[in-house]
C-alpha positions in Angstrom: -6.3 -32.5 -3.1 -9.2 -30.3 -3.2 -8.8 -27.7 -0.7 -11.9 -25.3 -0.4 -11.3 -21.8 1.3 -13.8 -19.9 2.9 -13.6 -16.4 2.0 -16.8 -13.7 3.3 -15.6 -10.9 1.5 -13.3 -11.6 -1.5 -11.5 -9.2 -4.6 -13.1 -6.6 -6.2 -13.3 -6.0 -2.4 -10.4 -4.5 -0.4 -9.2 -5.9 2.6 -7.0 -7.9 4.9 -8.7 -11.4 4.5 -9.5 -10.6 1.3 -5.6 -9.9 0.6 -4.7 -13.4 2.6 -8.0 -15.6 1.1 -6.4 -14.6 -2.5 -2.0 -15.2 -1.6 -3.6 -18.5 0.9 -5.6 -19.8 -2.4 -2.7 -19.1 -5.1 -0.1 -20.4 -2.6 -2.6 -23.9 -2.5 -2.6 -23.9 -6.2 1.4 -23.7 -6.4 1.8 -26.4 -3.9 -0.3 -28.9 -6.4 -3.9 -28.9 -4.5 -6.8 -27.6 -6.9 -8.5 -24.9 -5.0 -12.0 -23.4 -5.3 -12.4 -20.4 -3.5 -16.4 -19.5 -2.4 -17.8 -16.5 -1.3 -20.6 -14.0 -0.6 -19.2 -11.4 -2.6 -21.0 -10.6 -5.5 -19.4 -8.6 -7.4 -16.9 -9.7 -10.2 -13.5 -9.0 -10.5 -11.3 -8.0 -13.1 -8.6 -10.4 -12.0 -8.0 -13.9 -13.6 -6.9 -16.3 -11.1 -6.0 -20.0 -11.1 -8.1 -21.2 -9.0 -12.4 -21.5 -9.2 -14.5 -18.8 -7.5 -17.8 -19.5 -6.4 -19.8 -16.2 -5.6 -22.8 -15.7 -3.3 -23.9 -19.0 -3.5 -27.3 -21.2 -3.3 -28.2 -23.3 -0.5 -27.5 -26.3 -2.4 -24.1 -24.8 -4.2 -22.8 -24.7 -0.6 -23.7 -28.5 0.2 -21.7 -29.6 -3.5 -18.9 -27.5 -3.1 -18.4 -29.0 0.6 -19.0 -32.4 -0.6 -16.4 -31.8 -3.7 -13.4 -31.2 -0.4 -11.1 -33.2 0.9 -10.8 -30.1 3.5 -12.7 -26.9 4.1 -10.5 -23.7 5.0 -12.0 -20.8 6.7 -10.1 -18.3 6.5 -12.0 -16.1 9.2 -14.9 -18.3 11.0 -17.8 -18.3 8.0 -20.4 -20.3 9.8 -22.8 -19.4 7.3 -20.5 -20.7 4.4 -19.2 -24.0 6.7 -22.2 -25.1 8.1 -22.7 -28.5 6.2 -19.2 -29.7 8.1 -21.5 -30.3 11.0 -23.2 -33.3 8.6 -20.0 -33.7 6.1 -16.8 -34.2 7.7 -14.2 -33.0 6.5 -10.9 -32.1 7.9 -10.9 -28.1 8.6 -8.9 -25.3 9.2 -10.3 -22.0 10.7 -8.1 -18.6 10.6 -9.1 -15.9 13.5 -8.3 -12.5 11.9 -10.9 -10.5 13.9 -11.9 -11.1 17.8 -14.6 -13.6 18.9 -15.5 -11.3 21.5 -17.8 -8.4 21.2 -16.4 -5.0 20.8 -16.6 -4.2 24.4 -14.4 -8.1 25.1 -17.8 -9.9 26.5 -18.8 -12.9 25.1 -22.7 -13.1 24.1 -24.2 -16.6 22.7 -23.4 -16.3 19.7 -19.4 -15.6 20.5 -19.5 -18.7 23.0 -20.8 -21.0 20.3 -18.1 -19.8 17.9 -15.8 -20.3 20.6 -17.0 -23.6 22.7 -18.8 -25.1 19.8 -17.4 -24.0 16.1 -14.0 -23.3 16.6 -13.2 -27.0 18.8 -14.5 -28.6 16.4 -11.7 -27.5 13.4 -8.7 -29.6 13.9 -7.1 -26.7 13.5 -7.5 -23.1 14.6 -4.6 -20.2 13.7 -5.0 -16.9 15.0 -2.8 -13.8 12.9 -1.4 -12.7 16.5 -0.4 -12.9 19.7 -3.4 -10.6 20.7 -5.7 -13.0 19.2 -4.7 -16.1 20.1 -4.8 -14.8 24.2 -8.4 -13.0 24.2 -10.1 -15.0 21.0 -8.4 -18.4 21.5 -5.8 -19.7 23.6 -5.6 -23.1 21.8 -4.9 -22.1 18.9 -1.7 -22.0 16.7 0.0 -18.0 16.2 1.2 -17.1 12.9 1.3 -13.9 12.1 0.4 -12.4 9.5 1.7 -11.4 6.0 2.1 -8.9 3.6 2.9 -8.5 -0.3 6.8 -8.6 -0.4 6.8 -8.2 -4.3 4.1 -5.3 -4.3 4.8 -3.7 -1.1 8.9 -2.1 -1.3 10.6 1.0 -1.4 10.8 2.3 -5.0 14.6 4.2 -5.3 14.3 7.3 -7.0 10.9 8.5 -5.6 11.3 11.8 -2.9 9.9 10.7 0.1 8.6 14.8 0.0 5.4 14.7 2.0 5.3 13.9 5.8 2.1 11.2 7.1 -0.6 9.3 5.4 -3.6 7.5 6.6 -4.3 4.0 5.0 -7.6 2.8 5.4 -11.3 2.9 5.4 -13.0 6.4 6.3 -15.4 4.5 9.0 -14.8 5.7 12.7 -13.0 2.9 14.4 -10.4 3.6 12.3 -9.1 7.2 13.5 -9.2 9.4 10.8 -11.0 12.1 12.5 -8.3 11.8 14.9 -5.7 12.2 12.1 -6.9 15.3 11.0 -7.3 16.9 14.6 -3.6 16.1 15.0 -2.7 17.7 12.5 -4.5 20.3 13.1 -2.7 20.6 17.1 0.6 20.5 15.0 -0.6 23.5 13.1 -1.6 25.2 16.2 1.3 24.7 18.7 4.4 23.9 16.8 3.7 25.5 13.3 7.0 27.9 13.8 9.8 25.3 15.4 8.4 22.3 13.5 11.4 20.5 11.0 8.4 19.4 8.9 5.3 20.4 7.2 2.7 18.9 8.9 0.7 17.4 6.1 -1.5 14.2 5.8 -2.6 12.6 2.5 -6.0 10.3 3.2 -5.7 7.0 1.0 -9.4 5.4 1.2 -13.2 5.5 1.0 -16.1 5.2 3.1 -19.4 6.4 5.0 -17.2 9.2 7.3 -16.0 11.0 4.2 -18.6 13.8 3.5 -18.1 14.5 7.3 -14.3 14.4 7.2 -14.3 16.2 4.3 -16.5 18.1 6.6 -13.8 18.9 9.3 -11.0 20.1 7.2 -13.2 22.9 5.2 -13.7 24.1 9.3 -10.7 23.7 10.5 -9.2 25.4 7.5 -7.0 22.8 6.6 -7.8 22.7 3.2 -4.0 23.0 2.4 -2.4 20.5 5.2 -5.0 17.5 3.9 -5.6 15.7 1.0 -8.1 13.4 -0.2 -7.1 10.4 -2.6 -10.1 8.4 -2.3 -8.7 4.4 -3.2 -5.8 3.7 -4.5 -4.1 0.0 -5.5 -1.3 -1.8 -6.6 1.5 -0.2 -8.1 -0.2 3.0 -8.2 -1.1 2.9 -4.1 2.6 1.5 -3.6 4.5 4.2 -5.5 2.4 6.9 -3.5 3.6 5.6 -0.5 6.8 5.9 -1.0 6.8 9.5 -0.6 5.8 9.5 2.8 8.1 9.7 6.0 5.2 8.2 8.6 1.9 6.0 8.7 -0.6 6.9 10.9 -2.9 4.0 12.1 -4.8 5.7 14.8 -7.2 3.0 15.6 -10.1 3.7 17.6 -10.8 -0.2 18.0 -8.2 -2.8 19.0 -6.9 -3.7 15.6 -6.4 -7.7 15.7 -3.7 -7.4 14.0 -2.6 -4.2 11.9 -1.5 -5.4 7.6 -1.6 -1.8 6.7 1.1 -1.3 9.1 3.2 -3.3 7.7 1.9 -2.2 4.1 3.4 1.3 5.0 6.7 0.0 6.7 7.3 -2.4 3.8 7.4 1.6 1.7 9.6 3.1 4.3 6.9 5.0 6.1 7.7 4.8 9.6 3.9 3.5 11.7 2.7 5.5 13.9 0.1 3.5 15.5 -2.6 3.1 18.3 -1.1 0.9 21.1 -3.2 -2.1 22.1 -4.5 -4.9 19.7 -2.3 -6.3 17.7 -0.8 -3.2 16.5 2.2 -3.9 18.5 3.0 -7.2 17.6 2.7 -5.8 13.9 5.4 -2.9 14.2 7.9 -4.6 16.3 10.9 -2.0 17.3 10.4 -0.2 13.9 7.2 2.1 15.1 5.8 3.5 17.6 2.8 3.6 19.8 0.2 6.4 21.6 -2.6 6.1 23.9 -5.4 4.6 22.0 -8.5 7.1 21.4 -6.0 10.3 22.8 -5.3 13.3 21.0 -2.6 14.9 22.6 -0.5 11.2 23.1 -1.0 10.9 19.1 1.1 14.7 18.9 3.1 13.6 21.1 4.5 10.5 19.5 4.5 12.4 16.1 6.3 15.5 17.4 8.9 12.6 19.3 9.1 11.6 15.7 9.1 14.4 13.8 11.8 16.6 16.0 14.1 13.4 16.7 16.1 12.7 12.7 18.1 10.1 13.7 15.5 8.3 15.9 13.3 8.3 12.7 16.6 6.9 10.2 17.3 4.3 13.0 13.3 2.8 13.1 13.7 3.0 9.3 16.9 1.2 9.7 15.0 -1.4 12.0 12.2 -1.9 9.5 14.0 -4.7 6.5 14.7 -6.7 9.4 11.6 -7.1 11.5 9.6 -7.3 7.7 11.5 -11.0 7.3 9.0 -12.1 9.9 5.9 -11.7 7.5 6.8 -12.0 4.0 4.2 -14.3 2.7 6.6 -17.1 1.1 7.7 -17.4 4.5 4.7 -17.3 6.3 2.5 -19.5 3.3 4.6 -22.2 3.4 3.9 -22.5 7.2 0.4 -22.5 7.0 0.4 -25.1 4.0 2.7 -27.5 5.9 -0.4 -27.2 9.0 -2.7 -27.8 6.5 -0.9 -31.4 5.4 -0.4 -31.9 8.5 -4.5 -31.9 9.6 -4.9 -34.2 6.3 -2.5 -36.4 7.1 -4.1 -37.1 10.6 -7.8 -37.1 10.0 
């Protein structure tokens, strides 16, 4: 069987959809499917894959690949890549990784078309969190997102000697500024009583970095805050193993929160914004704070910093919680759904 997997972006871009596209494509290949991945990403990758990648395809190449496929798998709606499905009838599976609605929760014409027409034409729609299913498409099957358990793990022998880490793109929606201001509050209000050094390391890059670096200078936090830029692979995992807590202070509602799982798998306790799929991602092994509220974030950070028993208990709970999000387990469920669609089309 031939599967055409559509991923708007792909390697060398770094993100949740790019990661899941790679893992799912490899799982399909291992199950005996012939896989082609089509993406708008022009940049070549240094990685060698077991499936063919079609980058920045022409109009005719898009049509050709749809004719080739026995099934079209959209890893998040990709109308610009998937439109031949209107005329070339192939079974399709669509995975929702983000909201169909606008950022304010309303539905414009484009969102209504996606929800009422594009998703309903698919044989199967999968949402990666219950929050996403309920808000975007209630008829979707919920399959929680997964992390790469073979990569993100606790490495014995690394001293957990740093306090807080932020991992993500440096854009306003991700809330890195809130994390910086929280460190400033800890330094001002609790420096004499804290049982840890309130330091923060930011891993990632993006358009907000110059402004955030200027803010650190303005607040006099050069000794407390470090910018590392992008890290990947084993270098990233080794780095995460040095931290006690991972901050996910997103200003917008995250549909899931893969970064929280990755940090948790490396031994970090997540402190995350409430709302969206983040509470599902962390389960009982992390704590939430009121989205966008500085003092709520500071209070959550203090709660763990001053209670080593609670910190230890949450780290213990993480192992059991993570079992539900292992890639091997969840990709098997994806394969089952794909096989069902192919059988009944």
